[in-house]
C-alpha positions, 0 to 999 in steps of 0.5 A, a space after each residue: 326488756 321492761 317496760 315502764 308506761 309513762 302518763 302526763 302525771 309521772 313524777 320525772 324524778 321517781 321515773 328516773 329513779 325507776 330507769 337508773 334501778 332497772 338499768 344497774 340490773 339490765 342494760 335496756 330499759 323502754 318507756 312508753 308514753 301517749 300524748 305530748 304531756 306523757 311524752 315531755 315527763 319521759 324526756 325529762 325523766 331520760 335527761 334526769 337518769 343520765 344525770 343519776 348514772 354519768 358519775 358511775 361512767 355510764 352514759 345513756 343512749 335513748 332510741 325513740 321509735 313508734 309503737 302501737 299499744 291496746 287500751 281498752 280494746 282500742 289501738 293507740 299509737 304511742 311513742 316509745 323510748 328504749 334507753 341503753 347504756 355505753 360505757 
């Protein structure tokens, strides 16, 4: 499964385009965010992506969860969003 890392500075429209593009080839994509601002950008991107794919009859389901990631040899807890398509 492809993993998109979303930061506070990520453009939600760009991330949404990436989500929609990946979902055309695969049935799922994972977004990872650390911090409130990054989670906010990820949620906005998921909502925008839903608007991109909805006219084609595809709906999205999002499953949030925690995941531990290593950044500079330091363990951090991130929020991951598994986005899947349903028809």
